[in-house]
MIPAPA-105561 format. One record per residue (C-alpha): residue number from 1; x, y, z; residue in three letters. Coordinates in Angstrom, 3 decimals. Example, Ala and Ser with C-alpha at 12.3 -4.5 7.8 and 13.67 -1.06 7.14 Angstrom:
! MIPAPA-105561
<pt><i>1</i><X>12.300</X><Y>-4.500</Y><Z>7.800</Z><aa>ALA</aa></pt>
<pt><i>2</i><X>13.670</X><Y>-1.060</Y><Z>7.140</Z><aa>SER</aa></pt>
This chain:
! MIPAPA-105561
<pt><i>1</i><X>6.674</X><Y>3.440</Y><Z>-20.453</Z><aa>MET</aa></pt>
<pt><i>2</i><X>7.714</X><Y>4.359</Y><Z>-23.983</Z><aa>ARG</aa></pt>
<pt><i>3</i><X>11.226</X><Y>3.343</Y><Z>-22.936</Z><aa>CYS</aa></pt>
<pt><i>4</i><X>10.258</X><Y>-0.331</Y><Z>-23.312</Z><aa>PHE</aa></pt>
<pt><i>5</i><X>10.085</X><Y>-2.418</Y><Z>-26.481</Z><aa>GLU</aa></pt>
<pt><i>6</i><X>6.850</X><Y>-3.762</Y><Z>-27.957</Z><aa>ASP</aa></pt>
<pt><i>7</i><X>4.672</X><Y>-1.277</Y><Z>-26.127</Z><aa>ILE</aa></pt>
<pt><i>8</i><X>2.055</X><Y>1.287</Y><Z>-27.080</Z><aa>PHE</aa></pt>
<pt><i>9</i><X>1.231</X><Y>4.117</Y><Z>-24.703</Z><aa>VAL</aa></pt>
<pt><i>10</i><X>-2.109</X><Y>5.775</Y><Z>-25.385</Z><aa>HIS</aa></pt>
<pt><i>11</i><X>-1.207</X><Y>9.490</Y><Z>-25.586</Z><aa>PRO</aa></pt>
<pt><i>12</i><X>-3.963</X><Y>11.189</Y><Z>-23.587</Z><aa>PRO</aa></pt>
<pt><i>13</i><X>-4.902</X><Y>10.192</Y><Z>-20.068</Z><aa>GLU</aa></pt>
<pt><i>14</i><X>-7.845</X><Y>7.785</Y><Z>-20.156</Z><aa>ALA</aa></pt>
<pt><i>15</i><X>-9.780</X><Y>5.192</Y><Z>-18.203</Z><aa>ARG</aa></pt>
<pt><i>16</i><X>-8.638</X><Y>1.590</Y><Z>-18.330</Z><aa>TYR</aa></pt>
<pt><i>17</i><X>-11.649</X><Y>0.772</Y><Z>-20.529</Z><aa>THR</aa></pt>
<pt><i>18</i><X>-9.738</X><Y>2.492</Y><Z>-23.348</Z><aa>MET</aa></pt>
<pt><i>19</i><X>-7.553</X><Y>-0.621</Y><Z>-23.540</Z><aa>LEU</aa></pt>
<pt><i>20</i><X>-10.467</X><Y>-2.560</Y><Z>-25.059</Z><aa>ASP</aa></pt>
<pt><i>21</i><X>-10.750</X><Y>-0.014</Y><Z>-27.859</Z><aa>MET</aa></pt>
<pt><i>22</i><X>-7.111</X><Y>-0.055</Y><Z>-28.903</Z><aa>LEU</aa></pt>
<pt><i>23</i><X>-6.374</X><Y>-2.142</Y><Z>-31.981</Z><aa>ASP</aa></pt>
<pt><i>24</i><X>-2.599</X><Y>-2.190</Y><Z>-31.934</Z><aa>ARG</aa></pt>
<pt><i>25</i><X>0.069</X><Y>-4.693</Y><Z>-33.018</Z><aa>PRO</aa></pt>
<pt><i>26</i><X>2.146</X><Y>-4.205</Y><Z>-29.847</Z><aa>GLU</aa></pt>
<pt><i>27</i><X>1.908</X><Y>-6.891</Y><Z>-27.175</Z><aa>SER</aa></pt>
<pt><i>28</i><X>1.710</X><Y>-4.359</Y><Z>-24.344</Z><aa>ASN</aa></pt>
<pt><i>29</i><X>-0.825</X><Y>-1.550</Y><Z>-24.188</Z><aa>LEU</aa></pt>
<pt><i>30</i><X>-0.655</X><Y>1.215</Y><Z>-21.580</Z><aa>VAL</aa></pt>
<pt><i>31</i><X>-2.999</X><Y>3.959</Y><Z>-20.468</Z><aa>VAL</aa></pt>
<pt><i>32</i><X>-2.240</X><Y>6.558</Y><Z>-17.846</Z><aa>LYS</aa></pt>
<pt><i>33</i><X>-5.286</X><Y>7.048</Y><Z>-15.697</Z><aa>ARG</aa></pt>
<pt><i>34</i><X>-7.270</X><Y>10.223</Y><Z>-16.043</Z><aa>ASP</aa></pt>
<pt><i>35</i><X>-8.057</X><Y>12.599</Y><Z>-13.199</Z><aa>ALA</aa></pt>
<pt><i>36</i><X>-11.132</X><Y>10.600</Y><Z>-12.111</Z><aa>ARG</aa></pt>
<pt><i>37</i><X>-9.650</X><Y>7.162</Y><Z>-12.752</Z><aa>GLY</aa></pt>
<pt><i>38</i><X>-9.304</X><Y>6.485</Y><Z>-9.045</Z><aa>PHE</aa></pt>
<pt><i>39</i><X>-13.100</X><Y>6.342</Y><Z>-8.732</Z><aa>ALA</aa></pt>
<pt><i>40</i><X>-13.131</X><Y>3.128</Y><Z>-10.799</Z><aa>HIS</aa></pt>
<pt><i>41</i><X>-9.950</X><Y>1.568</Y><Z>-9.467</Z><aa>LEU</aa></pt>
<pt><i>42</i><X>-11.656</X><Y>-1.195</Y><Z>-7.450</Z><aa>ALA</aa></pt>
<pt><i>43</i><X>-13.336</X><Y>-2.400</Y><Z>-10.663</Z><aa>LYS</aa></pt>
<pt><i>44</i><X>-10.038</X><Y>-2.864</Y><Z>-12.496</Z><aa>LEU</aa></pt>
<pt><i>45</i><X>-10.137</X><Y>-6.295</Y><Z>-14.157</Z><aa>PRO</aa></pt>
<pt><i>46</i><X>-7.560</X><Y>-8.713</Y><Z>-12.730</Z><aa>PRO</aa></pt>
<pt><i>47</i><X>-6.121</X><Y>-9.236</Y><Z>-16.222</Z><aa>SER</aa></pt>
<pt><i>48</i><X>-4.856</X><Y>-5.644</Y><Z>-16.323</Z><aa>ILE</aa></pt>
<pt><i>49</i><X>-1.457</X><Y>-5.038</Y><Z>-14.743</Z><aa>GLY</aa></pt>
<pt><i>50</i><X>-1.181</X><Y>-2.058</Y><Z>-12.441</Z><aa>LEU</aa></pt>
<pt><i>51</i><X>1.705</X><Y>0.249</Y><Z>-11.681</Z><aa>ILE</aa></pt>
<pt><i>52</i><X>0.599</X><Y>2.529</Y><Z>-8.872</Z><aa>TYR</aa></pt>
<pt><i>53</i><X>2.780</X><Y>5.594</Y><Z>-8.432</Z><aa>CYS</aa></pt>
<pt><i>54</i><X>2.943</X><Y>7.325</Y><Z>-5.080</Z><aa>VAL</aa></pt>
<pt><i>55</i><X>4.648</X><Y>10.498</Y><Z>-3.951</Z><aa>ARG</aa></pt>
<pt><i>56</i><X>5.228</X><Y>12.089</Y><Z>-0.572</Z><aa>HIS</aa></pt>
<pt><i>57</i><X>1.826</X><Y>13.551</Y><Z>0.323</Z><aa>PRO</aa></pt>
<pt><i>58</i><X>3.278</X><Y>16.957</Y><Z>1.151</Z><aa>PHE</aa></pt>
<pt><i>59</i><X>4.793</X><Y>17.221</Y><Z>-2.335</Z><aa>ASP</aa></pt>
<pt><i>60</i><X>1.505</X><Y>16.111</Y><Z>-3.878</Z><aa>THR</aa></pt>
<pt><i>61</i><X>-0.557</X><Y>18.544</Y><Z>-1.812</Z><aa>LEU</aa></pt>
<pt><i>62</i><X>1.680</X><Y>21.506</Y><Z>-2.698</Z><aa>THR</aa></pt>
<pt><i>63</i><X>2.200</X><Y>20.828</Y><Z>-6.383</Z><aa>SER</aa></pt>
<pt><i>64</i><X>0.785</X><Y>23.028</Y><Z>-9.106</Z><aa>SER</aa></pt>
<pt><i>65</i><X>-0.413</X><Y>22.173</Y><Z>-12.582</Z><aa>HIS</aa></pt>
<pt><i>66</i><X>-0.982</X><Y>24.387</Y><Z>-15.630</Z><aa>PRO</aa></pt>
<pt><i>67</i><X>-4.545</X><Y>23.071</Y><Z>-16.059</Z><aa>GLN</aa></pt>
<pt><i>68</i><X>-5.684</X><Y>24.144</Y><Z>-12.588</Z><aa>THR</aa></pt>
<pt><i>69</i><X>-3.315</X><Y>27.010</Y><Z>-11.761</Z><aa>ARG</aa></pt>
<pt><i>70</i><X>-6.027</X><Y>29.608</Y><Z>-12.521</Z><aa>ASN</aa></pt>
<pt><i>71</i><X>-8.598</X><Y>27.772</Y><Z>-10.374</Z><aa>GLU</aa></pt>
<pt><i>72</i><X>-6.655</X><Y>27.092</Y><Z>-7.178</Z><aa>ARG</aa></pt>
<pt><i>73</i><X>-3.224</X><Y>27.432</Y><Z>-5.625</Z><aa>ARG</aa></pt>
<pt><i>74</i><X>-2.462</X><Y>23.694</Y><Z>-5.523</Z><aa>PHE</aa></pt>
<pt><i>75</i><X>-3.476</X><Y>21.068</Y><Z>-8.057</Z><aa>HIS</aa></pt>
<pt><i>76</i><X>-4.457</X><Y>18.240</Y><Z>-5.696</Z><aa>VAL</aa></pt>
<pt><i>77</i><X>-6.875</X><Y>19.221</Y><Z>-2.975</Z><aa>THR</aa></pt>
<pt><i>78</i><X>-6.928</X><Y>17.355</Y><Z>0.343</Z><aa>PRO</aa></pt>
<pt><i>79</i><X>-10.328</X><Y>15.978</Y><Z>-0.677</Z><aa>HIS</aa></pt>
<pt><i>80</i><X>-8.945</X><Y>14.506</Y><Z>-3.901</Z><aa>ARG</aa></pt>
<pt><i>81</i><X>-5.820</X><Y>13.167</Y><Z>-2.175</Z><aa>TRP</aa></pt>
<pt><i>82</i><X>-7.949</X><Y>11.374</Y><Z>0.368</Z><aa>LEU</aa></pt>
<pt><i>83</i><X>-10.316</X><Y>10.054</Y><Z>-2.319</Z><aa>ALA</aa></pt>
<pt><i>84</i><X>-7.372</X><Y>8.592</Y><Z>-4.236</Z><aa>GLU</aa></pt>
<pt><i>85</i><X>-5.889</X><Y>6.970</Y><Z>-1.135</Z><aa>TYR</aa></pt>
<pt><i>86</i><X>-9.295</X><Y>5.556</Y><Z>-0.200</Z><aa>ASP</aa></pt>
<pt><i>87</i><X>-9.685</X><Y>4.186</Y><Z>-3.736</Z><aa>ALA</aa></pt>
<pt><i>88</i><X>-6.406</X><Y>2.308</Y><Z>-3.413</Z><aa>LEU</aa></pt>
<pt><i>89</i><X>-7.607</X><Y>0.865</Y><Z>-0.108</Z><aa>THR</aa></pt>
<pt><i>90</i><X>-10.890</X><Y>-0.203</Y><Z>-1.741</Z><aa>ARG</aa></pt>
<pt><i>91</i><X>-8.960</X><Y>-1.903</Y><Z>-4.552</Z><aa>LEU</aa></pt>
<pt><i>92</i><X>-6.810</X><Y>-3.819</Y><Z>-2.060</Z><aa>LYS</aa></pt>
<pt><i>93</i><X>-9.923</X><Y>-4.902</Y><Z>-0.142</Z><aa>ASN</aa></pt>
<pt><i>94</i><X>-11.865</X><Y>-5.850</Y><Z>-3.294</Z><aa>ALA</aa></pt>
<pt><i>95</i><X>-8.929</X><Y>-7.704</Y><Z>-4.878</Z><aa>GLN</aa></pt>
<pt><i>96</i><X>-6.686</X><Y>-8.841</Y><Z>-2.010</Z><aa>PRO</aa></pt>
<pt><i>97</i><X>-4.568</X><Y>-11.109</Y><Z>-4.235</Z><aa>HIS</aa></pt>
<pt><i>98</i><X>-3.975</X><Y>-8.543</Y><Z>-6.981</Z><aa>ARG</aa></pt>
<pt><i>99</i><X>-0.362</X><Y>-7.778</Y><Z>-7.725</Z><aa>GLN</aa></pt>
<pt><i>100</i><X>0.165</X><Y>-4.023</Y><Z>-7.548</Z><aa>ILE</aa></pt>
<pt><i>101</i><X>3.561</X><Y>-2.655</Y><Z>-8.428</Z><aa>LEU</aa></pt>
<pt><i>102</i><X>4.076</X><Y>0.363</Y><Z>-6.187</Z><aa>ILE</aa></pt>
<pt><i>103</i><X>6.558</X><Y>2.864</Y><Z>-7.599</Z><aa>VAL</aa></pt>
<pt><i>104</i><X>7.589</X><Y>5.825</Y><Z>-5.498</Z><aa>ARG</aa></pt>
<pt><i>105</i><X>8.152</X><Y>9.083</Y><Z>-7.367</Z><aa>TYR</aa></pt>
<pt><i>106</i><X>11.231</X><Y>9.721</Y><Z>-5.261</Z><aa>GLU</aa></pt>
<pt><i>107</i><X>12.734</X><Y>6.407</Y><Z>-6.387</Z><aa>ASP</aa></pt>
<pt><i>108</i><X>11.912</X><Y>7.174</Y><Z>-10.019</Z><aa>MET</aa></pt>
<pt><i>109</i><X>13.863</X><Y>10.401</Y><Z>-9.767</Z><aa>THR</aa></pt>
<pt><i>110</i><X>16.641</X><Y>9.061</Y><Z>-7.533</Z><aa>GLY</aa></pt>
<pt><i>111</i><X>17.324</X><Y>5.641</Y><Z>-9.084</Z><aa>VAL</aa></pt>
<pt><i>112</i><X>15.341</X><Y>5.623</Y><Z>-12.339</Z><aa>PRO</aa></pt>
<pt><i>113</i><X>17.124</X><Y>2.711</Y><Z>-13.973</Z><aa>ASP</aa></pt>
<pt><i>114</i><X>16.608</X><Y>0.477</Y><Z>-10.937</Z><aa>ALA</aa></pt>
<pt><i>115</i><X>12.896</X><Y>1.318</Y><Z>-11.080</Z><aa>GLN</aa></pt>
<pt><i>116</i><X>12.862</X><Y>0.523</Y><Z>-14.786</Z><aa>GLN</aa></pt>
<pt><i>117</i><X>14.390</X><Y>-2.876</Y><Z>-14.024</Z><aa>ASP</aa></pt>
<pt><i>118</i><X>11.716</X><Y>-3.441</Y><Z>-11.367</Z><aa>LYS</aa></pt>
<pt><i>119</i><X>8.967</X><Y>-2.632</Y><Z>-13.886</Z><aa>ILE</aa></pt>
<pt><i>120</i><X>10.605</X><Y>-4.787</Y><Z>-16.569</Z><aa>ALA</aa></pt>
<pt><i>121</i><X>10.816</X><Y>-7.775</Y><Z>-14.223</Z><aa>GLN</aa></pt>
<pt><i>122</i><X>7.241</X><Y>-7.364</Y><Z>-12.993</Z><aa>SER</aa></pt>
<pt><i>123</i><X>5.727</X><Y>-7.245</Y><Z>-16.476</Z><aa>PHE</aa></pt>
<pt><i>124</i><X>8.225</X><Y>-9.178</Y><Z>-18.597</Z><aa>GLY</aa></pt>
<pt><i>125</i><X>9.284</X><Y>-6.081</Y><Z>-20.531</Z><aa>LEU</aa></pt>
<pt><i>126</i><X>12.539</X><Y>-5.299</Y><Z>-22.305</Z><aa>THR</aa></pt>
<pt><i>127</i><X>14.006</X><Y>-1.796</Y><Z>-21.991</Z><aa>PRO</aa></pt>
<pt><i>128</i><X>14.564</X><Y>0.035</Y><Z>-25.275</Z><aa>ARG</aa></pt>
<pt><i>129</i><X>16.282</X><Y>3.013</Y><Z>-23.656</Z><aa>ILE</aa></pt>
<pt><i>130</i><X>17.223</X><Y>3.582</Y><Z>-20.025</Z><aa>ARG</aa></pt>
<pt><i>131</i><X>14.912</X><Y>5.884</Y><Z>-18.062</Z><aa>PHE</aa></pt>
<pt><i>132</i><X>17.915</X><Y>8.003</Y><Z>-17.125</Z><aa>SER</aa></pt>
<pt><i>133</i><X>18.740</X><Y>8.543</Y><Z>-20.810</Z><aa>GLU</aa></pt>
<pt><i>134</i><X>15.252</X><Y>9.398</Y><Z>-22.056</Z><aa>ASP</aa></pt>
<pt><i>135</i><X>15.486</X><Y>12.837</Y><Z>-23.708</Z><aa>PRO</aa></pt>
<pt><i>136</i><X>11.679</X><Y>13.203</Y><Z>-23.718</Z><aa>ASP</aa></pt>
<pt><i>137</i><X>11.331</X><Y>12.836</Y><Z>-19.955</Z><aa>ASN</aa></pt>
<pt><i>138</i><X>14.165</X><Y>14.539</Y><Z>-18.063</Z><aa>PRO</aa></pt>
<pt><i>139</i><X>14.474</X><Y>13.852</Y><Z>-14.371</Z><aa>ILE</aa></pt>
<pt><i>140</i><X>13.727</X><Y>16.908</Y><Z>-12.240</Z><aa>ARG</aa></pt>
<pt><i>141</i><X>15.164</X><Y>16.520</Y><Z>-8.763</Z><aa>LEU</aa></pt>
<pt><i>142</i><X>14.109</X><Y>20.077</Y><Z>-7.910</Z><aa>ALA</aa></pt>
<pt><i>143</i><X>10.513</X><Y>18.829</Y><Z>-7.709</Z><aa>SER</aa></pt>
<pt><i>144</i><X>11.300</X><Y>16.910</Y><Z>-4.524</Z><aa>LEU</aa></pt>
<pt><i>145</i><X>10.430</X><Y>18.236</Y><Z>-1.065</Z><aa>ARG</aa></pt>
<pt><i>146</i><X>9.708</X><Y>21.795</Y><Z>-2.203</Z><aa>LYS</aa></pt>
<pt><i>147</i><X>7.474</X><Y>22.168</Y><Z>0.825</Z><aa>TRP</aa></pt>
<pt><i>148</i><X>10.506</X><Y>21.975</Y><Z>3.107</Z><aa>GLU</aa></pt>
<pt><i>149</i><X>12.042</X><Y>25.026</Y><Z>1.444</Z><aa>ARG</aa></pt>
<pt><i>150</i><X>8.878</X><Y>27.118</Y><Z>1.254</Z><aa>ASN</aa></pt>
<pt><i>151</i><X>7.383</X><Y>28.724</Y><Z>4.354</Z><aa>GLU</aa></pt>
<pt><i>152</i><X>4.012</X><Y>29.279</Y><Z>2.642</Z><aa>GLU</aa></pt>
<pt><i>153</i><X>3.793</X><Y>25.568</Y><Z>1.791</Z><aa>PHE</aa></pt>
<pt><i>154</i><X>4.700</X><Y>24.533</Y><Z>5.352</Z><aa>ARG</aa></pt>
<pt><i>155</i><X>2.070</X><Y>26.891</Y><Z>6.793</Z><aa>SER</aa></pt>
<pt><i>156</i><X>-0.563</X><Y>25.495</Y><Z>4.439</Z><aa>TYR</aa></pt>
<pt><i>157</i><X>0.310</X><Y>21.917</Y><Z>5.370</Z><aa>LEU</aa></pt>
<pt><i>158</i><X>0.370</X><Y>22.722</Y><Z>9.078</Z><aa>GLY</aa></pt>
<pt><i>159</i><X>-3.110</X><Y>24.213</Y><Z>8.801</Z><aa>GLY</aa></pt>
<pt><i>160</i><X>-4.705</X><Y>21.084</Y><Z>7.360</Z><aa>LEU</aa></pt>
<pt><i>161</i><X>-7.316</X><Y>19.405</Y><Z>9.579</Z><aa>PRO</aa></pt>
<pt><i>162</i><X>-5.832</X><Y>17.096</Y><Z>12.230</Z><aa>PRO</aa></pt>
<pt><i>163</i><X>-7.980</X><Y>14.128</Y><Z>11.157</Z><aa>ALA</aa></pt>
<pt><i>164</i><X>-6.677</X><Y>14.527</Y><Z>7.600</Z><aa>PHE</aa></pt>
<pt><i>165</i><X>-3.081</X><Y>14.654</Y><Z>8.817</Z><aa>LEU</aa></pt>
<pt><i>166</i><X>-3.661</X><Y>11.364</Y><Z>10.660</Z><aa>VAL</aa></pt>
<pt><i>167</i><X>-4.566</X><Y>9.774</Y><Z>7.318</Z><aa>ARG</aa></pt>
<pt><i>168</i><X>-1.450</X><Y>11.317</Y><Z>5.766</Z><aa>VAL</aa></pt>
<pt><i>169</i><X>0.575</X><Y>9.799</Y><Z>8.586</Z><aa>GLN</aa></pt>
<pt><i>170</i><X>-0.894</X><Y>6.351</Y><Z>7.831</Z><aa>ARG</aa></pt>
<pt><i>171</i><X>-0.022</X><Y>6.747</Y><Z>4.150</Z><aa>PHE</aa></pt>
<pt><i>172</i><X>3.526</X><Y>7.760</Y><Z>5.054</Z><aa>CYS</aa></pt>
<pt><i>173</i><X>3.927</X><Y>4.712</Y><Z>7.273</Z><aa>ALA</aa></pt>
<pt><i>174</i><X>2.502</X><Y>2.414</Y><Z>4.588</Z><aa>GLU</aa></pt>
<pt><i>175</i><X>4.791</X><Y>3.667</Y><Z>1.816</Z><aa>PHE</aa></pt>
<pt><i>176</i><X>7.943</X><Y>4.418</Y><Z>3.784</Z><aa>GLY</aa></pt>
<pt><i>177</i><X>7.785</X><Y>8.194</Y><Z>3.963</Z><aa>TYR</aa></pt>
<pt><i>178</i><X>8.747</X><Y>10.377</Y><Z>6.892</Z><aa>ASP</aa></pt>
<pt><i>179</i><X>6.030</X><Y>12.403</Y><Z>8.552</Z><aa>MET</aa></pt>
<pt><i>180</i><X>7.817</X><Y>15.543</Y><Z>9.671</Z><aa>PRO</aa></pt>
<pt><i>181</i><X>4.809</X><Y>17.147</Y><Z>11.340</Z><aa>MET</aa></pt>
<pt><i>182</i><X>3.374</X><Y>15.806</Y><Z>14.547</Z><aa>SER</aa></pt>
<pt><i>183</i><X>-0.228</X><Y>14.693</Y><Z>14.276</Z><aa>THR</aa></pt>
<pt><i>184</i><X>-2.876</X><Y>14.255</Y><Z>16.924</Z><aa>PRO</aa></pt>
<pt><i>185</i><X>-3.893</X><Y>10.750</Y><Z>17.901</Z><aa>THR</aa></pt>
<pt><i>186</i><X>-7.455</X><Y>10.846</Y><Z>16.601</Z><aa>VAL</aa></pt>
<pt><i>187</i><X>-9.064</X><Y>8.363</Y><Z>14.265</Z><aa>ASP</aa></pt>
<pt><i>188</i><X>-9.676</X><Y>9.939</Y><Z>10.852</Z><aa>ALA</aa></pt>
<pt><i>189</i><X>-12.493</X><Y>7.629</Y><Z>9.782</Z><aa>ARG</aa></pt>
């Protein structure tokens, strides 16, 4: 978001309530949600614009993070993934007319400048530097579909509960992802 003009991005992850505490001259203020931000998503005031980033669930469920690497193999647990997806559903139900700009991680890495244009149009922003030229945020294509190239990751994913995989399948259908594993036809609710 720092690639746009007249914008301030609050450096640490924070809840949206941080926006009320920022006294900045820029016209556009941005916070990146913190790890528990999804729990409050349905309460997001309509006046706050929302860019909701999604990623193929299998990449999300097999990603690692320096902050949790010593605690567990993968950063996002199935429980957290499901809680975040459910929170998005609650937001859509609570605010059915809310405009939500969905940005797929794969599109950000594959066609970053087109995604920047999409964001600019949605929020009336002017690019300062193209996403593809941002030296502070290089695009890492190697982060895509690692689970396809890693037998351990595929085994882990294949061992997830069938009801959970049904929910993953619904997510994939909703956001245009392939679901390479077959799933049982049970209701995950």
